[in-house]
gemmi code that builds the backbone of each chain (N, CA, C; Angstrom):
import gemmi

chains = {
    "A": [
        ("UNK", (4.844, 15.396, 18.191), (5.599, 15.093, 17.026), (5.006, 16.047, 15.860)),
        ("UNK", (5.916, 16.861, 15.311), (5.461, 17.869, 14.255), (4.996, 17.175, 13.070)),
        ("UNK", (5.598, 16.095, 12.707), (5.132, 15.357, 11.462), (3.725, 14.844, 11.633)),
        ("UNK", (3.371, 14.388, 12.664), (1.979, 13.824, 12.902), (0.916, 15.047, 12.696)),
        ("UNK", (1.274, 16.184, 13.261), (0.419, 17.404, 13.106), (0.440, 17.787, 11.627)),
        ("UNK", (1.470, 17.728, 10.898), (1.610, 18.077, 9.461), (0.715, 17.151, 8.723)),
        ("UNK", (0.750, 15.852, 8.974), (0.043, 14.858, 8.269), (-1.494, 15.096, 8.448)),
        ("UNK", (-1.877, 15.488, 9.670), (-3.226, 15.743, 9.960), (-3.863, 16.959, 9.112)),
        ("UNK", (-3.043, 17.657, 8.426), (-3.401, 18.781, 7.657), (-3.748, 18.362, 6.246)),
        ("UNK", (-3.350, 17.196, 5.875), (-3.585, 16.642, 4.481), (-5.118, 16.470, 4.304)),
        ("UNK", (-5.587, 16.608, 3.018), (-6.968, 16.408, 2.737), (-7.420, 14.978, 3.177)),
        ("UNK", (-8.556, 15.027, 3.884), (-9.135, 13.711, 4.229), (-8.380, 12.940, 5.439)),
        ("UNK", (-7.489, 13.576, 6.022), (-6.712, 12.913, 7.224), (-7.631, 12.648, 8.350)),
        ("UNK", (-7.658, 11.468, 8.729), (-8.446, 11.029, 9.893), (-7.695, 10.682, 11.104)),
        ("UNK", (-6.360, 10.199, 10.940), (-5.552, 9.911, 12.076), (-4.206, 9.777, 11.541)),
        ("UNK", (-3.176, 10.102, 12.437), (-1.749, 10.021, 12.092), (-1.119, 9.200, 13.306)),
        ("UNK", (-0.179, 8.401, 13.063), (0.392, 7.644, 14.147), (1.810, 7.176, 13.862)),
        ("UNK", (2.488, 6.761, 14.960), (3.742, 6.221, 14.834), (3.827, 4.858, 15.550)),
        ("UNK", (4.577, 3.830, 15.056), (4.619, 2.629, 15.777), (5.935, 1.844, 15.553)),
        ("UNK", (6.176, 0.971, 16.496), (7.422, 0.242, 16.466), (7.431, -0.754, 15.279)),
        ("UNK", (8.624, -1.262, 14.873), (8.597, -2.309, 13.896), (7.940, -3.503, 14.280)),
        ("UNK", (7.803, -3.827, 15.598), (6.988, -4.850, 16.059), (5.576, -4.661, 16.136)),
        ("UNK", (5.130, -3.315, 15.798), (3.692, -3.094, 15.659), (3.030, -2.192, 16.751)),
        ("UNK", (3.742, -2.110, 17.964), (3.133, -1.405, 19.051), (2.903, 0.068, 18.701)),
        ("UNK", (1.746, 0.607, 19.051), (1.496, 1.945, 18.797), (2.290, 2.855, 19.762)),
        ("UNK", (2.826, 3.942, 19.219), (3.549, 4.936, 19.955), (2.757, 6.250, 20.044)),
        ("UNK", (3.108, 7.311, 19.248), (2.361, 8.510, 19.302), (1.201, 8.335, 18.334)),
        ("UNK", (0.114, 9.287, 18.529), (-0.981, 9.334, 17.588), (-1.741, 10.653, 17.634)),
        ("UNK", (-2.395, 10.851, 16.545), (-3.330, 11.990, 16.488), (-4.664, 11.455, 15.893)),
        ("UNK", (-5.797, 11.901, 16.392), (-7.082, 11.296, 15.910), (-8.008, 12.394, 15.641)),
        ("UNK", (-8.517, 12.536, 14.460), (-9.452, 13.670, 14.218), (-10.925, 13.294, 14.557)),
        ("UNK", (-11.218, 11.914, 14.454), (-12.658, 11.604, 14.779), (-12.570, 10.448, 15.744)),
        ("UNK", (-12.525, 10.839, 17.120), (-12.386, 9.883, 18.082), (-13.676, 8.869, 18.265)),
        ("UNK", (-14.791, 9.344, 17.668), (-15.963, 8.492, 17.604), (-15.855, 7.322, 16.603)),
        ("UNK", (-14.935, 7.497, 15.640), (-14.724, 6.408, 14.656), (-13.342, 5.685, 14.802)),
        ("UNK", (-12.352, 6.338, 15.347), (-11.103, 5.661, 15.544), (-10.611, 6.005, 16.867)),
        ("UNK", (-10.085, 4.865, 17.571), (-9.542, 5.160, 18.904), (-8.143, 4.512, 18.885)),
        ("UNK", (-7.337, 4.666, 19.974), (-5.989, 4.140, 19.997), (-5.902, 2.611, 19.871)),
        ("UNK", (-6.976, 1.898, 20.306), (-6.996, 0.509, 20.128), (-7.040, 0.110, 18.719)),
        ("UNK", (-7.864, 0.875, 17.904), (-7.981, 0.736, 16.480), (-6.703, 0.903, 15.841)),
        ("UNK", (-6.037, 1.983, 16.222), (-4.726, 2.272, 15.567), (-3.658, 1.162, 15.977)),
        ("UNK", (-3.749, 0.696, 17.167), (-2.727, -0.258, 17.560), (-2.837, -1.619, 16.783)),
        ("UNK", (-4.099, -2.059, 16.556), (-4.283, -3.284, 15.664), (-3.883, -2.900, 14.177)),
        ("UNK", (-4.155, -1.780, 13.785), (-3.833, -1.327, 12.412), (-2.299, -1.217, 12.272)),
        ("UNK", (-1.601, -0.749, 13.331), (-0.181, -0.732, 13.265), (0.375, -2.075, 13.197)),
        ("UNK", (-0.155, -3.044, 13.926), (0.388, -4.438, 13.790), (0.129, -5.013, 12.379)),
        ("UNK", (-0.974, -4.702, 11.843), (-1.248, -5.153, 10.452), (-0.288, -4.556, 9.425)),
        ("UNK", (0.005, -3.219, 9.578), (0.882, -2.564, 8.723), (2.302, -2.984, 8.829)),
        ("UNK", (2.699, -3.240, 10.077), (4.000, -3.711, 10.275), (4.294, -5.086, 9.596)),
        ("UNK", (3.221, -5.971, 9.776), (3.357, -7.292, 9.003), (3.343, -7.115, 7.567)),
        ("UNK", (2.490, -6.287, 6.970), (2.515, -6.136, 5.571), (3.722, -5.435, 5.064)),
        ("UNK", (4.348, -4.566, 5.845), (5.564, -3.920, 5.424), (6.696, -5.000, 5.312)),
        ("UNK", (6.695, -5.934, 6.236), (7.666, -6.916, 6.277), (7.596, -7.796, 5.047)),
        ("UNK", (6.312, -8.259, 4.792), (6.033, -9.108, 3.607), (6.405, -8.378, 2.360)),
        ("UNK", (6.040, -7.132, 2.207), (6.370, -6.311, 1.015), (7.939, -6.249, 0.858)),
        ("UNK", (8.608, -6.018, 1.947), (10.023, -5.980, 1.808), (10.612, -7.257, 1.326)),
        ("UNK", (10.092, -8.404, 1.852), (10.607, -9.702, 1.538), (10.332, -9.912, -0.137)),
        ("UNK", (9.148, -9.611, -0.423), (8.687, -9.812, -1.798), (9.455, -8.984, -2.817)),
        ("UNK", (9.593, -7.707, -2.538), (10.314, -6.843, -3.405), (11.762, -7.133, -3.596)),
        ("UNK", (12.338, -7.511, -2.459), (13.762, -7.957, -2.440), (13.925, -9.127, -3.285)),
        ("UNK", (13.086, -10.181, -3.099), (13.194, -11.338, -3.946), (12.875, -11.096, -5.383)),
        ("UNK", (11.872, -10.162, -5.625), (11.555, -9.905, -7.009), (12.708, -9.309, -7.768)),
        ("UNK", (13.426, -8.365, -7.157), (14.571, -7.696, -7.794), (15.604, -8.778, -8.045)),
        ("UNK", (15.898, -9.680, -7.127), (16.996, -10.624, -7.358), (16.566, -11.672, -8.458)),
        ("UNK", (15.352, -11.957, -8.517), (14.899, -13.001, -9.531), (14.615, -12.415, -10.945)),
        ("UNK", (14.284, -11.144, -11.075), (13.905, -10.550, -12.313), (14.958, -9.612, -12.837)),
        ("UNK", (15.920, -9.215, -12.036), (16.826, -8.154, -12.464), (16.192, -6.808, -12.658)),
        ("UNK", (14.928, -6.640, -12.329), (14.256, -5.381, -12.382), (14.596, -4.566, -11.153)),
        ("UNK", (14.700, -3.330, -11.238), (15.101, -2.472, -10.090), (14.068, -1.325, -9.750)),
        ("UNK", (14.182, -0.792, -8.562), (13.329, 0.337, -8.233), (12.117, -0.080, -7.364)),
        ("UNK", (12.115, -1.307, -6.951), (10.995, -1.833, -6.041), (11.447, -1.799, -4.589)),
        ("UNK", (12.740, -1.970, -4.318), (13.270, -2.163, -2.973), (14.333, -1.125, -2.736)),
        ("UNK", (14.404, -0.468, -1.556), (13.604, -0.703, -0.350), (12.227, -0.151, -0.451)),
        ("UNK", (11.292, -0.765, 0.210), (9.923, -0.261, 0.245), (9.869, 1.035, 0.949)),
        ("UNK", (9.347, 2.024, 0.330), (9.212, 3.363, 0.981), (7.822, 3.523, 1.654)),
        ("UNK", (6.739, 3.098, 0.996), (5.434, 3.142, 1.673), (4.705, 1.849, 1.268)),
        ("UNK", (3.906, 1.462, 2.195), (2.828, 0.518, 1.985), (1.430, 1.169, 2.226)),
        ("UNK", (0.537, 0.985, 1.266), (-0.758, 1.607, 1.345), (-1.842, 0.572, 1.316)),
        ("UNK", (-2.728, 0.501, 2.262), (-3.903, -0.359, 2.123), (-5.144, 0.505, 1.808)),
        ("UNK", (-5.720, 0.168, 0.602), (-6.945, 0.959, 0.204), (-8.125, 0.199, 0.661)),
        ("UNK", (-8.741, 0.726, 1.727), (-9.965, -0.055, 2.274), (-11.263, 0.499, 1.449)),
        ("UNK", (-12.366, 0.053, 1.960), (-13.683, 0.434, 1.312), (-13.885, 1.994, 1.323)),
        ("UNK", (-13.697, 2.520, 2.472), (-13.863, 4.047, 2.532), (-12.627, 4.751, 3.005)),
        ("UNK", (-11.667, 4.071, 3.762), (-10.504, 4.687, 4.193), (-9.244, 3.981, 3.575)),
        ("UNK", (-8.159, 4.782, 3.585), (-6.903, 4.170, 3.225), (-5.909, 4.408, 4.453)),
        ("UNK", (-4.914, 3.536, 4.483), (-3.830, 3.791, 5.423), (-2.569, 3.706, 4.735)),
        ("UNK", (-1.683, 4.816, 4.886), (-0.419, 4.803, 4.258), (0.582, 4.744, 5.339)),
        ("UNK", (1.523, 3.901, 5.153), (2.646, 3.742, 6.127), (3.999, 3.934, 5.453)),
        ("UNK", (4.864, 4.703, 6.022), (6.194, 4.952, 5.478), (7.285, 4.228, 6.283)),
        ("UNK", (8.269, 3.688, 5.607), (9.430, 3.021, 6.189), (10.774, 3.696, 5.821)),
        ("UNK", (10.641, 4.806, 5.114), (11.862, 5.482, 4.554), (12.859, 5.916, 5.582)),
        ("UNK", (12.390, 6.362, 6.616), (13.257, 6.917, 7.686), (14.110, 5.707, 8.230)),
        ("UNK", (13.388, 4.580, 8.535), (14.109, 3.389, 8.895), (15.195, 2.954, 7.879)),
        ("UNK", (14.842, 3.019, 6.686), (15.752, 2.606, 5.596), (17.030, 3.595, 5.609)),
        ("UNK", (16.833, 4.838, 5.806), (18.013, 5.755, 5.917), (18.829, 5.313, 7.063)),
        ("UNK", (18.341, 5.007, 8.248), (19.129, 4.634, 9.298), (19.881, 3.253, 9.022)),
        ("UNK", (19.281, 2.352, 8.425), (19.929, 1.109, 7.957), (21.047, 1.415, 7.178)),
        ("UNK", (20.944, 2.276, 6.081), (22.028, 2.678, 5.173), (23.087, 3.298, 5.895)),
        ("UNK", (22.796, 3.975, 6.937), (23.837, 4.617, 7.781), (24.518, 3.685, 8.745)),
        ("UNK", (24.083, 2.431, 8.799), (24.680, 1.457, 9.642), (24.230, 1.532, 11.049)),
        ("UNK", (23.013, 2.232, 11.307), (22.548, 2.289, 12.713), (21.681, 1.119, 12.993)),
        ("UNK", (21.758, 0.664, 14.204), (21.034, -0.494, 14.574), (19.794, -0.168, 15.370)),
        ("UNK", (19.726, 0.999, 15.883), (18.564, 1.477, 16.700), (17.599, 2.201, 15.648)),
        ("UNK", (16.631, 1.545, 15.096), (15.805, 2.135, 14.081), (14.632, 2.977, 14.590)),
        ("UNK", (14.267, 4.044, 13.970), (13.188, 4.889, 14.350), (11.848, 4.188, 14.038)),
        ("UNK", (10.756, 4.720, 14.513), (9.431, 4.137, 14.319), (8.945, 4.246, 12.846)),
        ("UNK", (7.976, 3.489, 12.416), (7.247, 3.752, 11.167), (6.231, 4.939, 11.446)),
        ("UNK", (5.902, 5.631, 10.374), (4.912, 6.685, 10.403), (3.731, 6.204, 9.572)),
        ("UNK", (2.505, 6.487, 10.086), (1.300, 6.098, 9.376), (0.281, 7.110, 9.339)),
        ("UNK", (-0.667, 7.103, 8.345), (-1.672, 8.087, 8.102), (-2.986, 7.315, 7.749)),
        ("UNK", (-4.101, 7.666, 8.277), (-5.405, 7.145, 7.796), (-6.111, 8.229, 7.100)),
        ("UNK", (-6.609, 7.951, 5.846), (-7.166, 8.976, 5.005), (-8.578, 8.529, 4.655)),
        ("UNK", (-9.456, 9.428, 4.349), (-10.785, 9.127, 3.753), (-10.509, 9.041, 2.282)),
        ("UNK", (-11.044, 7.937, 1.648), (-10.728, 7.737, 0.267), (-11.272, 8.747, -0.676)),
        ("UNK", (-12.415, 9.340, -0.358), (-12.971, 10.274, -1.265), (-12.192, 11.612, -1.372)),
        ("UNK", (-11.289, 11.904, -0.480), (-10.471, 13.112, -0.673), (-9.008, 12.720, -0.555)),
        ("UNK", (-8.668, 11.416, -0.661), (-7.280, 11.066, -0.441), (-6.448, 11.497, -1.616)),
        ("UNK", (-5.228, 12.151, -1.256), (-4.280, 12.469, -2.270), (-2.979, 11.690, -1.878)),
        ("UNK", (-2.839, 10.543, -2.544), (-1.682, 9.684, -2.108), (-0.360, 10.288, -2.412)),
        ("UNK", (-0.190, 10.976, -3.558), (0.969, 11.616, -3.921), (1.438, 12.663, -2.846)),
        ("UNK", (0.435, 13.464, -2.343), (0.745, 14.383, -1.317), (1.119, 13.749, -0.075)),
        ("UNK", (0.597, 12.609, 0.326), (0.890, 11.929, 1.508), (2.353, 11.380, 1.352)),
        ("UNK", (2.672, 10.763, 0.107), (3.989, 10.290, -0.044), (5.002, 11.427, 0.037)),
        ("UNK", (4.779, 12.524, -0.580), (5.662, 13.628, -0.581), (6.032, 14.115, 0.827)),
        ("UNK", (4.894, 14.192, 1.636), (5.131, 14.746, 3.005), (5.903, 13.583, 3.841)),
        ("UNK", (5.505, 12.404, 3.724), (6.254, 11.449, 4.465), (7.674, 11.296, 4.070)),
        ("UNK", (7.900, 11.431, 2.744), (9.367, 11.274, 2.253), (10.186, 12.508, 2.694)),
        ("UNK", (9.462, 13.682, 2.622), (10.212, 14.899, 3.095), (10.604, 14.752, 4.500)),
        ("UNK", (9.708, 14.392, 5.315), (10.076, 14.291, 6.732), (10.989, 13.237, 7.037)),
        ("UNK", (10.958, 12.120, 6.333), (11.891, 11.054, 6.554), (13.248, 11.552, 6.196)),
        ("UNK", (13.439, 12.351, 5.131), (14.793, 12.779, 4.697), (15.339, 13.787, 5.720)),
        ("UNK", (14.529, 14.602, 6.279), (15.008, 15.584, 7.188), (15.132, 15.170, 8.607)),
        ("UNK", (14.572, 14.027, 8.950), (14.532, 13.552, 10.385), (15.950, 13.260, 10.727)),
    ],
    "B": [
        ("UNK", (-11.790, -2.577, -25.216), (-10.452, -3.005, -24.844), (-10.529, -3.637, -23.402)),
        ("UNK", (-9.615, -4.566, -23.083), (-9.672, -5.236, -21.772), (-9.084, -4.254, -20.821)),
        ("UNK", (-9.361, -4.532, -19.509), (-8.773, -3.632, -18.446), (-7.188, -3.723, -18.443)),
        ("UNK", (-6.612, -4.844, -18.849), (-5.170, -4.785, -18.900), (-4.658, -3.844, -19.974)),
        ("UNK", (-5.287, -3.873, -21.096), (-4.856, -2.988, -22.193), (-5.045, -1.532, -21.809)),
        ("UNK", (-6.174, -1.301, -21.177), (-6.434, 0.081, -20.705), (-5.383, 0.510, -19.570)),
        ("UNK", (-5.024, -0.452, -18.724), (-4.149, -0.114, -17.690), (-2.721, 0.189, -18.290)),
        ("UNK", (-2.365, -0.654, -19.232), (-1.000, -0.475, -19.791), (-0.920, 0.887, -20.654)),
        ("UNK", (-2.025, 1.376, -21.009), (-2.074, 2.654, -21.689), (-1.949, 3.821, -20.782)),
        ("UNK", (-1.961, 3.612, -19.480), (-1.841, 4.746, -18.492), (-0.398, 5.213, -18.444)),
        ("UNK", (-0.057, 6.496, -18.412), (1.301, 6.963, -18.333), (2.072, 6.280, -17.228)),
        ("UNK", (3.256, 5.745, -17.517), (4.122, 5.189, -16.544), (3.948, 3.656, -16.299)),
        ("UNK", (2.778, 3.040, -16.616), (2.546, 1.737, -16.364), (3.383, 0.868, -17.406)),
        ("UNK", (4.261, -0.007, -16.779), (5.164, -0.911, -17.561), (4.589, -2.275, -17.778)),
        ("UNK", (3.706, -2.757, -16.909), (3.190, -4.018, -17.063), (1.874, -4.129, -16.218)),
        ("UNK", (0.953, -4.917, -16.656), (-0.289, -5.149, -15.940), (-0.774, -6.542, -16.069)),
        ("UNK", (-1.421, -6.978, -15.045), (-1.892, -8.419, -14.995), (-3.146, -8.592, -14.179)),
        ("UNK", (-3.767, -9.789, -14.394), (-4.935, -10.081, -13.516), (-4.847, -11.594, -13.226)),
        ("UNK", (-5.449, -11.961, -12.083), (-5.319, -13.353, -11.627), (-6.700, -13.731, -11.135)),
        ("UNK", (-6.971, -15.035, -11.220), (-8.153, -15.628, -10.533), (-7.905, -15.812, -9.069)),
        ("UNK", (-8.969, -15.367, -8.298), (-8.776, -15.564, -6.845), (-8.458, -16.933, -6.366)),
        ("UNK", (-9.020, -17.957, -7.076), (-8.629, -19.303, -6.743), (-7.294, -19.782, -7.169)),
        ("UNK", (-6.604, -18.941, -7.955), (-5.212, -19.218, -8.249), (-4.882, -20.027, -9.435)),
        ("UNK", (-5.880, -20.360, -10.237), (-5.556, -21.332, -11.225), (-5.286, -20.646, -12.572)),
        ("UNK", (-5.465, -19.315, -12.758), (-5.299, -18.604, -14.041), (-4.722, -17.221, -13.713)),
        ("UNK", (-3.980, -16.737, -14.741), (-3.520, -15.352, -14.823), (-3.363, -14.969, -16.287)),
        ("UNK", (-3.312, -13.629, -16.415), (-2.993, -13.123, -17.749), (-2.276, -11.843, -17.609)),
        ("UNK", (-1.511, -11.311, -18.525), (-0.677, -10.123, -18.414), (-0.471, -9.402, -19.745)),
        ("UNK", (-0.012, -8.204, -19.582), (0.460, -7.384, -20.713), (1.719, -6.551, -20.246)),
        ("UNK", (2.607, -6.302, -21.228), (3.697, -5.486, -20.940), (5.002, -6.166, -20.831)),
        ("UNK", (6.015, -5.457, -20.205), (7.373, -5.974, -20.224), (7.644, -6.943, -19.107)),
        ("UNK", (7.012, -8.119, -19.129), (7.261, -9.171, -18.276), (7.346, -10.474, -18.936)),
        ("UNK", (8.287, -11.349, -18.581), (8.181, -12.707, -19.063), (7.098, -13.453, -18.442)),
        ("UNK", (6.601, -14.473, -19.137), (5.507, -15.202, -18.652), (5.761, -15.820, -17.221)),
        ("UNK", (6.937, -16.274, -16.955), (7.305, -16.735, -15.700), (7.268, -15.654, -14.685)),
        ("UNK", (7.837, -14.447, -14.964), (7.738, -13.311, -13.904), (6.325, -12.853, -13.793)),
        ("UNK", (5.463, -12.905, -14.824), (4.077, -12.475, -14.608), (3.339, -13.514, -13.704)),
        ("UNK", (3.686, -14.805, -13.893), (3.127, -15.813, -12.936), (3.561, -15.514, -11.554)),
        ("UNK", (4.798, -15.197, -11.306), (5.274, -14.971, -9.934), (4.558, -13.709, -9.422)),
        ("UNK", (4.478, -12.651, -10.250), (3.927, -11.397, -9.799), (2.395, -11.767, -9.382)),
        ("UNK", (1.774, -12.519, -10.249), (0.356, -12.821, -9.929), (0.249, -13.521, -8.628)),
        ("UNK", (1.064, -14.493, -8.455), (1.030, -15.259, -7.111), (1.279, -14.315, -5.960)),
        ("UNK", (2.211, -13.474, -6.018), (2.570, -12.622, -4.877), (1.418, -11.620, -4.669)),
        ("UNK", (0.839, -11.035, -5.748), (-0.239, -10.062, -5.559), (-1.549, -10.799, -4.984)),
        ("UNK", (-1.762, -12.020, -5.475), (-2.941, -12.670, -5.027), (-2.745, -13.036, -3.472)),
        ("UNK", (-1.485, -13.443, -3.104), (-1.234, -13.862, -1.673), (-1.445, -12.646, -0.781)),
        ("UNK", (-0.885, -11.529, -1.198), (-1.051, -10.302, -0.387), (-2.519, -9.799, -0.307)),
        ("UNK", (-3.256, -9.914, -1.467), (-4.592, -9.545, -1.439), (-5.413, -10.478, -0.481)),
        ("UNK", (-5.120, -11.768, -0.549), (-5.931, -12.679, 0.351), (-5.567, -12.320, 1.759)),
        ("UNK", (-4.308, -12.067, 2.047), (-3.885, -11.739, 3.419), (-4.523, -10.411, 3.939)),
        ("UNK", (-4.644, -9.423, 3.011), (-5.298, -8.145, 3.353), (-6.719, -8.397, 3.682)),
        ("UNK", (-7.344, -9.206, 2.920), (-8.877, -9.458, 3.104), (-9.046, -10.202, 4.470)),
        ("UNK", (-8.121, -11.082, 4.754), (-8.223, -11.799, 6.059), (-8.027, -10.840, 7.196)),
        ("UNK", (-6.975, -9.917, 7.060), (-6.752, -8.989, 8.072), (-7.902, -7.970, 8.216)),
        ("UNK", (-8.454, -7.557, 7.082), (-9.622, -6.659, 7.108), (-10.821, -7.226, 7.815)),
        ("UNK", (-11.036, -8.503, 7.594), (-12.180, -9.246, 8.224), (-11.991, -9.314, 9.739)),
        ("UNK", (-10.732, -9.613, 10.107), (-10.425, -9.749, 11.584), (-10.541, -8.335, 12.237)),
        ("UNK", (-9.977, -7.309, 11.601), (-10.021, -5.993, 11.995), (-11.494, -5.580, 12.181)),
        ("UNK", (-12.325, -5.939, 11.279), (-13.721, -5.569, 11.362), (-14.538, -6.233, 12.378)),
        ("UNK", (-14.094, -7.407, 12.742), (-14.756, -8.111, 13.873), (-14.415, -7.635, 15.151)),
        ("UNK", (-13.238, -6.967, 15.223), (-12.787, -6.447, 16.547), (-13.280, -4.957, 16.652)),
        ("UNK", (-13.211, -4.247, 15.506), (-13.604, -2.840, 15.450), (-14.622, -2.672, 14.380)),
        ("UNK", (-15.789, -3.086, 14.593), (-16.892, -3.035, 13.524), (-17.104, -1.620, 13.070)),
        ("UNK", (-17.584, -1.461, 11.861), (-17.967, -0.104, 11.395), (-16.843, 0.808, 10.903)),
        ("UNK", (-15.550, 0.156, 10.792), (-14.540, 0.974, 10.321), (-14.518, 1.055, 8.806)),
        ("UNK", (-13.745, 1.943, 8.201), (-13.826, 2.166, 6.778), (-12.829, 1.347, 5.992)),
        ("UNK", (-12.201, 0.341, 6.596), (-11.202, -0.446, 5.886), (-11.741, -1.664, 5.194)),
        ("UNK", (-12.766, -2.165, 5.770), (-13.271, -3.525, 5.355), (-14.470, -3.364, 4.421)),
        ("UNK", (-14.656, -4.064, 3.306), (-13.624, -4.906, 2.759), (-12.535, -4.094, 2.013)),
        ("UNK", (-11.333, -4.541, 2.005), (-10.266, -3.753, 1.299), (-10.554, -3.790, -0.225)),
        ("UNK", (-10.235, -2.677, -0.802), (-10.321, -2.609, -2.357), (-9.037, -2.933, -2.975)),
        ("UNK", (-7.935, -2.586, -2.292), (-6.636, -2.924, -2.993), (-5.465, -2.464, -2.082)),
        ("UNK", (-4.327, -2.322, -2.637), (-3.065, -1.980, -1.862), (-2.040, -1.471, -2.793)),
        ("UNK", (-1.069, -0.725, -2.246), (-0.007, -0.245, -3.042), (1.412, -0.546, -2.283)),
        ("UNK", (2.411, -0.779, -3.041), (3.693, -0.910, -2.419), (4.647, -0.014, -3.357)),
        ("UNK", (5.215, 1.024, -2.680), (5.958, 1.963, -3.364), (7.419, 1.882, -3.070)),
        ("UNK", (8.292, 1.621, -4.139), (9.688, 1.644, -3.953), (10.313, 2.944, -4.505)),
        ("UNK", (11.651, 3.034, -4.693), (12.217, 4.215, -5.087), (11.791, 4.728, -6.509)),
        ("UNK", (11.496, 3.786, -7.398), (11.112, 4.071, -8.802), (9.761, 3.529, -9.187)),
        ("UNK", (9.403, 2.261, -8.702), (8.213, 1.597, -9.099), (7.269, 1.522, -7.895)),
        ("UNK", (5.904, 1.589, -8.325), (4.835, 1.345, -7.384), (4.021, 0.100, -7.897)),
        ("UNK", (3.786, -0.882, -7.112), (2.967, -1.987, -7.409), (1.584, -1.567, -6.963)),
        ("UNK", (0.575, -1.477, -7.911), (-0.779, -1.048, -7.575), (-1.655, -2.267, -7.909)),
        ("UNK", (-2.415, -2.608, -6.849), (-3.375, -3.776, -6.898), (-4.736, -3.301, -6.497)),
        ("UNK", (-5.743, -3.672, -7.356), (-7.202, -3.483, -7.035), (-7.906, -4.623, -7.402)),
        ("UNK", (-8.792, -5.141, -6.509), (-9.492, -6.292, -6.761), (-8.521, -7.435, -7.239)),
        ("UNK", (-8.761, -8.083, -8.458), (-7.792, -9.094, -8.977), (-6.895, -8.679, -10.035)),
        ("UNK", (-6.706, -7.325, -10.143), (-5.818, -6.833, -11.142), (-4.679, -6.145, -10.533)),
        ("UNK", (-3.551, -6.045, -11.320), (-2.299, -5.352, -10.689), (-1.613, -4.672, -11.892)),
        ("UNK", (-0.802, -3.720, -11.499), (0.065, -3.138, -12.474), (1.344, -2.656, -11.881)),
        ("UNK", (2.390, -2.491, -12.638), (3.676, -2.108, -12.134), (3.875, -0.648, -12.827)),
        ("UNK", (3.915, 0.320, -11.964), (3.908, 1.722, -12.392), (5.296, 2.371, -12.168)),
        ("UNK", (5.936, 2.859, -13.091), (7.175, 3.715, -12.977), (6.589, 5.032, -12.498)),
        ("UNK", (6.623, 5.314, -11.180), (6.005, 6.547, -10.657), (6.839, 7.859, -10.897)),
        ("UNK", (7.924, 7.668, -11.529), (8.782, 8.839, -12.045), (8.142, 9.376, -13.386)),
        ("UNK", (7.283, 8.471, -13.971), (6.750, 8.838, -15.287), (5.213, 8.889, -15.300)),
        ("UNK", (4.592, 8.514, -14.156), (3.150, 8.478, -14.070), (2.708, 8.813, -12.729)),
        ("UNK", (1.433, 9.005, -12.533), (0.925, 9.332, -11.240), (0.114, 8.300, -10.496)),
        ("UNK", (0.550, 8.024, -9.303), (-0.210, 6.981, -8.491), (-1.665, 7.444, -8.340)),
        ("UNK", (-1.901, 8.679, -8.035), (-3.255, 9.105, -7.938), (-4.041, 8.809, -9.145)),
        ("UNK", (-3.521, 9.037, -10.388), (-4.256, 8.755, -11.623), (-4.524, 7.260, -11.761)),
        ("UNK", (-3.539, 6.454, -11.544), (-3.648, 5.049, -11.712), (-4.678, 4.442, -10.680)),
        ("UNK", (-4.617, 4.888, -9.408), (-5.476, 4.390, -8.485), (-6.898, 4.847, -8.846)),
        ("UNK", (-7.090, 5.989, -9.264), (-8.354, 6.629, -9.676), (-8.932, 5.718, -10.807)),
        ("UNK", (-8.106, 5.445, -11.789), (-8.491, 4.618, -12.883), (-8.939, 3.240, -12.472)),
        ("UNK", (-8.144, 2.621, -11.613), (-8.414, 1.262, -11.122), (-9.751, 1.287, -10.232)),
        ("UNK", (-9.855, 2.289, -9.490), (-11.140, 2.347, -8.614), (-12.317, 2.515, -9.456)),
        ("UNK", (-12.221, 3.337, -10.581), (-13.309, 3.531, -11.426), (-13.766, 2.199, -12.185)),
        ("UNK", (-12.702, 1.494, -12.549), (-12.972, 0.289, -13.355), (-13.038, -1.027, -12.602)),
        ("UNK", (-12.501, -1.020, -11.330), (-12.452, -2.241, -10.570), (-13.065, -2.173, -9.189)),
        ("UNK", (-13.389, -0.949, -8.795), (-13.927, -0.676, -7.420), (-15.120, -1.454, -7.055)),
        ("UNK", (-15.895, -1.842, -7.993), (-17.207, -2.592, -7.688), (-17.160, -4.033, -7.933)),
        ("UNK", (-15.921, -4.553, -8.260), (-15.801, -5.970, -8.531), (-16.204, -6.681, -7.286)),
        ("UNK", (-17.154, -7.692, -7.296), (-17.547, -8.366, -6.090), (-16.563, -9.124, -5.406)),
        ("UNK", (-16.587, -9.170, -4.060), (-15.567, -9.885, -3.342), (-15.885, -11.376, -2.879)),
        ("UNK", (-17.078, -11.788, -3.396), (-17.632, -13.087, -2.957), (-16.562, -14.290, -3.267)),
        ("UNK", (-15.766, -14.063, -4.329), (-14.901, -15.170, -4.683), (-13.702, -15.242, -3.850)),
        ("UNK", (-13.432, -14.277, -2.999), (-12.130, -14.300, -2.161), (-12.408, -15.331, -1.029)),
    ],
}
model = gemmi.Model(1)
for chain_id, residues in chains.items():
    chain = gemmi.Chain(chain_id)
    for i, (resn, *xyz) in enumerate(residues, 1):
        res = gemmi.Residue()
        res.name, res.seqid = resn, gemmi.SeqId(i, " ")
        for name, pos in zip(("N", "CA", "C"), xyz):
            atom = gemmi.Atom()
            atom.name, atom.element = name, gemmi.Element(name[0])
            atom.pos, atom.b_iso = gemmi.Position(*pos), 0.0
            res.add_atom(atom)
        chain.add_residue(res)
    model.add_chain(chain)
structure = gemmi.Structure()
structure.add_model(model)
structure.setup_entities()
């Protein structure tokens, strides 16, 4: 997957991965196999899938209850950990939903070292690939 | 100035709030009604508690990872990003402000808040 290789070029990139909406890990790239392995990413993918669903529910409800706009659909969920962050994008899935497609593509995720993380660059790359996919 | 006043002064931030981890208090600044600020505080607190639970479980299975304990989280929509660090949150119009700058500001001011109360 070209996008995973591109994500790995971002500053601080430690791993890039794709996973199903139900959380199972599909493709992955790992820069530091002594610190991250596929089992780590699989559990992380399940966590991110759950958090993405919660965020979608909350932002959808928030917009309906407050009349504020621009929160939904969720494009990325980011967990900022102690030393690492994980950024997960759902935008490609949202494009497929808008097009009426029922067979949705996977989520795309990226693990970054906090000290060199550029969240804006990660969002830009994820959103660019989601639009061109 | 309080952290909320400072947060609200960041470019693009339309509202900011903080909540007690035990859930009995909240405060806010910006373009929110009190009821909506209360709802935002509850949602942010619930997600923060969930993220900490997940981080602890993750750390017990994969010790030594760099995610635990979580410092915060972001939810990015088409126009707004919800930024949460420790027990503070803000709603950022990311077309008018930088997520990197707001996260950097929050990490600088909230990154060392102890997690014992979670």
